[in-house]
A tleap script that builds the chain and sets N, CA, C and O, in Angstrom:
source leaprc.protein.ff14SB
mol = sequence {
  NGLY ARG VAL PHE SER ARG GLU GLN LEU LEU
  ASP GLY VAL TRP GLY MET ASP VAL TYR VAL
  ASP GLU ARG THR VAL ASP VAL HIE VAL GLY
  ARG LEU ARG LYS ALA ILE ASN ARG ALA ARG
  GLU ARG ASP PRO ILE ARG THR VAL ARG GLY
  SER GLY TYR ALA PHE ASP ASP ARG PHE ALA
  ALA GLY CVAL
}
set mol.1.N position { 0.817 -1.419 -0.189 }
set mol.1.CA position { -0.016 -0.109 -0.249 }
set mol.1.C position { 0.790 1.312 0.098 }
set mol.1.O position { 1.840 1.227 0.734 }
set mol.2.N position { 0.425 2.270 -0.211 }
set mol.2.CA position { 0.968 3.533 -0.521 }
set mol.2.C position { 1.362 4.015 0.976 }
set mol.2.O position { 0.623 4.035 1.960 }
set mol.3.N position { 2.689 4.389 0.887 }
set mol.3.CA position { 2.878 5.229 2.356 }
set mol.3.C position { 2.749 6.470 2.663 }
set mol.3.O position { 3.467 7.228 2.010 }
set mol.4.N position { 1.966 7.015 3.565 }
set mol.4.CA position { 1.985 8.169 3.664 }
set mol.4.C position { 2.596 8.756 5.011 }
set mol.4.O position { 2.352 8.382 6.158 }
set mol.5.N position { 3.297 9.587 4.663 }
set mol.5.CA position { 4.074 10.480 6.386 }
set mol.5.C position { 3.112 10.846 7.308 }
set mol.5.O position { 1.906 10.645 7.162 }
set mol.6.N position { 3.716 11.465 8.403 }
set mol.6.CA position { 3.021 11.554 9.337 }
set mol.6.C position { 2.672 13.313 9.043 }
set mol.6.O position { 1.631 13.835 9.442 }
set mol.7.N position { 3.394 13.815 8.532 }
set mol.7.CA position { 2.700 15.155 7.645 }
set mol.7.C position { 1.309 15.327 6.946 }
set mol.7.O position { 0.444 16.162 7.213 }
set mol.8.N position { 1.287 14.077 5.727 }
set mol.8.CA position { 0.442 14.068 5.264 }
set mol.8.C position { -0.921 13.907 5.755 }
set mol.8.O position { -1.874 14.668 5.585 }
set mol.9.N position { -0.853 12.346 6.651 }
set mol.9.CA position { -1.721 12.370 7.538 }
set mol.9.C position { -2.143 13.864 8.379 }
set mol.9.O position { -3.201 14.375 8.014 }
set mol.10.N position { -1.734 14.233 8.952 }
set mol.10.CA position { -1.776 15.590 9.745 }
set mol.10.C position { -2.303 16.963 8.865 }
set mol.10.O position { -2.590 18.077 9.304 }
set mol.11.N position { -2.314 16.659 8.018 }
set mol.11.CA position { -2.588 17.923 6.584 }
set mol.11.C position { -4.405 17.236 6.787 }
set mol.11.O position { -5.455 17.801 7.096 }
set mol.12.N position { -4.098 15.903 6.462 }
set mol.12.CA position { -5.370 15.375 5.764 }
set mol.12.C position { -6.344 15.466 7.053 }
set mol.12.O position { -7.543 15.657 6.847 }
set mol.13.N position { -6.038 15.382 7.898 }
set mol.13.CA position { -7.059 15.261 8.987 }
set mol.13.C position { -7.500 16.687 9.633 }
set mol.13.O position { -8.669 17.072 9.664 }
set mol.14.N position { -6.083 17.612 10.285 }
set mol.14.CA position { -6.531 18.812 10.746 }
set mol.14.C position { -6.251 19.855 10.040 }
set mol.14.O position { -6.639 20.905 10.552 }
set mol.15.N position { -5.627 19.965 8.882 }
set mol.15.CA position { -5.716 20.864 7.457 }
set mol.15.C position { -3.964 21.636 8.211 }
set mol.15.O position { -3.196 21.550 9.169 }
set mol.16.N position { -4.176 22.301 6.996 }
set mol.16.CA position { -2.499 23.040 7.043 }
set mol.16.C position { -2.603 24.089 8.259 }
set mol.16.O position { -1.885 24.107 9.259 }
set mol.17.N position { -3.372 24.720 8.030 }
set mol.17.CA position { -3.776 25.887 9.614 }
set mol.17.C position { -3.959 25.534 10.709 }
set mol.17.O position { -4.415 26.384 11.473 }
set mol.18.N position { -3.731 24.369 11.163 }
set mol.18.CA position { -3.467 24.181 12.268 }
set mol.18.C position { -2.079 23.313 13.089 }
set mol.18.O position { -1.938 22.179 12.633 }
set mol.19.N position { -1.326 23.591 13.920 }
set mol.19.CA position { -0.152 23.206 14.412 }
set mol.19.C position { -0.392 21.903 15.054 }
set mol.19.O position { -1.356 21.906 15.819 }
set mol.20.N position { 0.146 20.960 14.953 }
set mol.20.CA position { -0.047 19.531 15.951 }
set mol.20.C position { 1.081 19.065 15.873 }
set mol.20.O position { 1.619 19.295 14.790 }
set mol.21.N position { 1.479 18.680 16.356 }
set mol.21.CA position { 2.462 17.205 16.842 }
set mol.21.C position { 2.830 16.247 15.883 }
set mol.21.O position { 1.893 15.514 15.566 }
set mol.22.N position { 3.942 16.011 15.298 }
set mol.22.CA position { 3.817 15.130 14.376 }
set mol.22.C position { 3.442 13.459 14.980 }
set mol.22.O position { 2.978 12.517 14.336 }
set mol.23.N position { 3.865 13.523 16.552 }
set mol.23.CA position { 4.106 12.420 17.534 }
set mol.23.C position { 2.161 12.146 17.671 }
set mol.23.O position { 1.620 11.057 17.859 }
set mol.24.N position { 1.605 13.222 17.538 }
set mol.24.CA position { 0.253 13.210 17.939 }
set mol.24.C position { -0.302 11.878 16.676 }
set mol.24.O position { -1.193 11.142 17.099 }
set mol.25.N position { 0.082 11.669 15.572 }
set mol.25.CA position { 0.077 10.642 14.564 }
set mol.25.C position { 0.343 9.511 15.248 }
set mol.25.O position { -0.224 8.542 14.742 }
set mol.26.N position { 0.907 9.290 16.084 }
set mol.26.CA position { 1.615 7.788 16.494 }
set mol.26.C position { 0.389 7.750 17.374 }
set mol.26.O position { -0.509 7.029 16.938 }
set mol.27.N position { 0.206 8.227 18.260 }
set mol.27.CA position { -1.068 7.955 19.587 }
set mol.27.C position { -2.345 7.626 18.864 }
set mol.27.O position { -3.076 6.753 19.330 }
set mol.28.N position { -2.635 8.200 17.864 }
set mol.28.CA position { -3.971 8.143 17.309 }
set mol.28.C position { -4.009 6.632 16.259 }
set mol.28.O position { -4.969 5.862 16.279 }
set mol.29.N position { -2.592 6.393 15.250 }
set mol.29.CA position { -2.663 5.165 14.817 }
set mol.29.C position { -2.519 3.994 15.916 }
set mol.29.O position { -2.637 2.789 15.698 }
set mol.30.N position { -2.246 4.600 17.104 }
set mol.30.CA position { -2.067 3.203 18.240 }
set mol.30.C position { -3.563 2.909 18.424 }
set mol.30.O position { -4.131 1.820 18.513 }
set mol.31.N position { -4.046 4.131 18.458 }
set mol.31.CA position { -5.486 3.597 19.101 }
set mol.31.C position { -6.466 3.001 17.836 }
set mol.31.O position { -7.486 2.324 17.958 }
set mol.32.N position { -5.752 3.526 16.459 }
set mol.32.CA position { -6.635 2.768 15.643 }
set mol.32.C position { -6.276 1.576 15.265 }
set mol.32.O position { -6.955 1.074 14.370 }
set mol.33.N position { -5.119 0.779 15.825 }
set mol.33.CA position { -4.475 -0.142 15.548 }
set mol.33.C position { -5.540 -1.326 16.795 }
set mol.33.O position { -5.783 -2.506 16.540 }
set mol.34.N position { -5.989 -0.605 18.046 }
set mol.34.CA position { -6.227 -1.381 18.765 }
set mol.34.C position { -7.516 -1.550 18.585 }
set mol.34.O position { -8.137 -2.438 19.168 }
set mol.35.N position { -8.186 -0.517 17.562 }
set mol.35.CA position { -9.865 -0.799 17.764 }
set mol.35.C position { -9.498 -1.843 16.533 }
set mol.35.O position { -9.734 -3.042 16.673 }
set mol.36.N position { -9.100 -1.492 15.715 }
set mol.36.CA position { -9.061 -2.869 14.435 }
set mol.36.C position { -8.341 -4.187 14.902 }
set mol.36.O position { -8.576 -5.243 14.316 }
set mol.37.N position { -7.755 -4.145 15.607 }
set mol.37.CA position { -7.286 -5.433 15.557 }
set mol.37.C position { -7.741 -6.504 16.400 }
set mol.37.O position { -7.288 -7.646 16.314 }
set mol.38.N position { -9.035 -5.993 17.585 }
set mol.38.CA position { -9.978 -6.686 18.487 }
set mol.38.C position { -10.299 -7.637 17.234 }
set mol.38.O position { -10.131 -8.802 17.595 }
set mol.39.N position { -10.678 -7.565 15.964 }
set mol.39.CA position { -10.969 -8.917 15.117 }
set mol.39.C position { -10.078 -9.404 14.160 }
set mol.39.O position { -10.452 -10.053 13.183 }
set mol.40.N position { -9.073 -9.158 14.364 }
set mol.40.CA position { -8.279 -9.936 13.216 }
set mol.40.C position { -6.885 -10.106 14.467 }
set mol.40.O position { -6.577 -9.697 15.587 }
set mol.41.N position { -6.420 -10.903 13.482 }
set mol.41.CA position { -4.886 -11.695 13.503 }
set mol.41.C position { -3.642 -11.061 13.293 }
set mol.41.O position { -2.578 -11.280 13.872 }
set mol.42.N position { -3.961 -10.047 12.175 }
set mol.42.CA position { -2.816 -9.345 11.712 }
set mol.42.C position { -3.220 -7.977 11.513 }
set mol.42.O position { -4.255 -7.587 10.974 }
set mol.43.N position { -1.956 -7.049 12.186 }
set mol.43.CA position { -2.202 -5.623 11.504 }
set mol.43.C position { -2.218 -4.835 10.525 }
set mol.43.O position { -1.185 -4.365 10.048 }
set mol.44.N position { -3.257 -4.612 10.140 }
set mol.44.CA position { -3.499 -3.811 8.933 }
set mol.44.C position { -2.711 -2.879 8.658 }
set mol.44.O position { -2.429 -2.670 7.478 }
set mol.45.N position { -2.084 -1.981 9.841 }
set mol.45.CA position { -1.109 -0.832 9.180 }
set mol.45.C position { 0.057 -1.148 9.868 }
set mol.45.O position { 0.332 -1.357 11.050 }
set mol.46.N position { 0.742 -1.127 8.700 }
set mol.46.CA position { 2.018 -1.062 8.553 }
set mol.46.C position { 2.697 0.314 8.691 }
set mol.46.O position { 2.376 1.347 8.104 }
set mol.47.N position { 4.013 0.079 9.858 }
set mol.47.CA position { 4.812 1.126 10.173 }
set mol.47.C position { 6.048 1.101 9.055 }
set mol.47.O position { 6.803 0.149 8.855 }
set mol.48.N position { 6.061 2.496 8.322 }
set mol.48.CA position { 7.397 2.663 7.788 }
set mol.48.C position { 8.287 3.309 8.501 }
set mol.48.O position { 8.094 4.408 9.021 }
set mol.49.N position { 9.312 2.654 8.560 }
set mol.49.CA position { 10.203 3.414 9.660 }
set mol.49.C position { 11.006 4.601 8.667 }
set mol.49.O position { 11.397 4.584 7.500 }
set mol.50.N position { 11.032 5.608 9.744 }
set mol.50.CA position { 11.366 7.057 8.642 }
set mol.50.C position { 10.307 7.560 7.578 }
set mol.50.O position { 10.399 8.580 6.895 }
set mol.51.N position { 9.323 6.668 7.582 }
set mol.51.CA position { 8.317 7.503 6.182 }
set mol.51.C position { 7.187 7.676 7.139 }
set mol.51.O position { 7.183 8.747 7.745 }
set mol.52.N position { 6.204 6.811 7.399 }
set mol.52.CA position { 4.731 6.973 7.931 }
set mol.52.C position { 4.358 5.544 8.049 }
set mol.52.O position { 5.004 4.589 8.479 }
set mol.53.N position { 3.012 5.638 7.504 }
set mol.53.CA position { 2.288 4.483 7.537 }
set mol.53.C position { 1.661 4.317 6.458 }
set mol.53.O position { 1.319 5.163 5.632 }
set mol.54.N position { 1.398 2.422 6.470 }
set mol.54.CA position { 0.308 2.271 4.953 }
set mol.54.C position { -0.329 1.373 5.768 }
set mol.54.O position { -0.221 0.892 6.896 }
set mol.55.N position { -1.190 1.303 4.579 }
set mol.55.CA position { -2.438 0.197 4.961 }
set mol.55.C position { -1.561 -1.348 4.292 }
set mol.55.O position { -0.746 -1.406 3.371 }
set mol.56.N position { -2.041 -2.330 5.056 }
set mol.56.CA position { -1.859 -3.478 4.062 }
set mol.56.C position { -2.975 -3.489 3.079 }
set mol.56.O position { -4.177 -3.244 3.182 }
set mol.57.N position { -1.845 -4.021 1.625 }
set mol.57.CA position { -2.946 -4.307 0.448 }
set mol.57.C position { -4.075 -5.095 0.788 }
set mol.57.O position { -5.151 -4.527 0.598 }
set mol.58.N position { -4.123 -6.161 1.206 }
set mol.58.CA position { -5.228 -7.047 1.710 }
set mol.58.C position { -6.188 -6.419 2.736 }
set mol.58.O position { -7.360 -6.670 2.455 }
set mol.59.N position { -6.035 -5.715 3.783 }
set mol.59.CA position { -6.876 -4.925 4.097 }
set mol.59.C position { -7.293 -4.091 3.619 }
set mol.59.O position { -8.358 -3.717 4.110 }
set mol.60.N position { -6.895 -3.491 2.714 }
set mol.60.CA position { -7.813 -2.133 1.746 }
set mol.60.C position { -8.484 -3.242 0.388 }
set mol.60.O position { -9.247 -2.701 -0.412 }
set mol.61.N position { -8.232 -4.421 0.241 }
set mol.61.CA position { -8.657 -4.660 -0.780 }
set mol.61.C position { -10.145 -5.304 0.134 }
set mol.61.O position { -11.177 -5.459 -0.520 }
set mol.62.N position { -10.139 -5.600 1.445 }
set mol.62.CA position { -11.103 -6.068 2.139 }
set mol.62.C position { -11.396 -7.654 2.107 }
set mol.62.O position { -12.454 -8.238 2.340 }
set mol.63.N position { -9.661 -8.366 1.612 }
set mol.63.CA position { -9.429 -9.845 1.998 }
set mol.63.C position { -9.555 -10.114 3.428 }
set mol.63.O position { -9.392 -11.256 3.858 }
savepdb mol mol.pdb
quit
């Protein structure tokens, strides 16, 4: 899946006019993982070190 940087995710959620620390993305991704993974054995969110986050292609396809 496509990798999204923390900055891209922040801009997409909060917009460019608001300052939010990039580490905030990590907190929210952690919460998303916890909610999504309750019903799954495999984490659909992949951390790309030094780049950002991506969805596993199988998760995005609904497999």
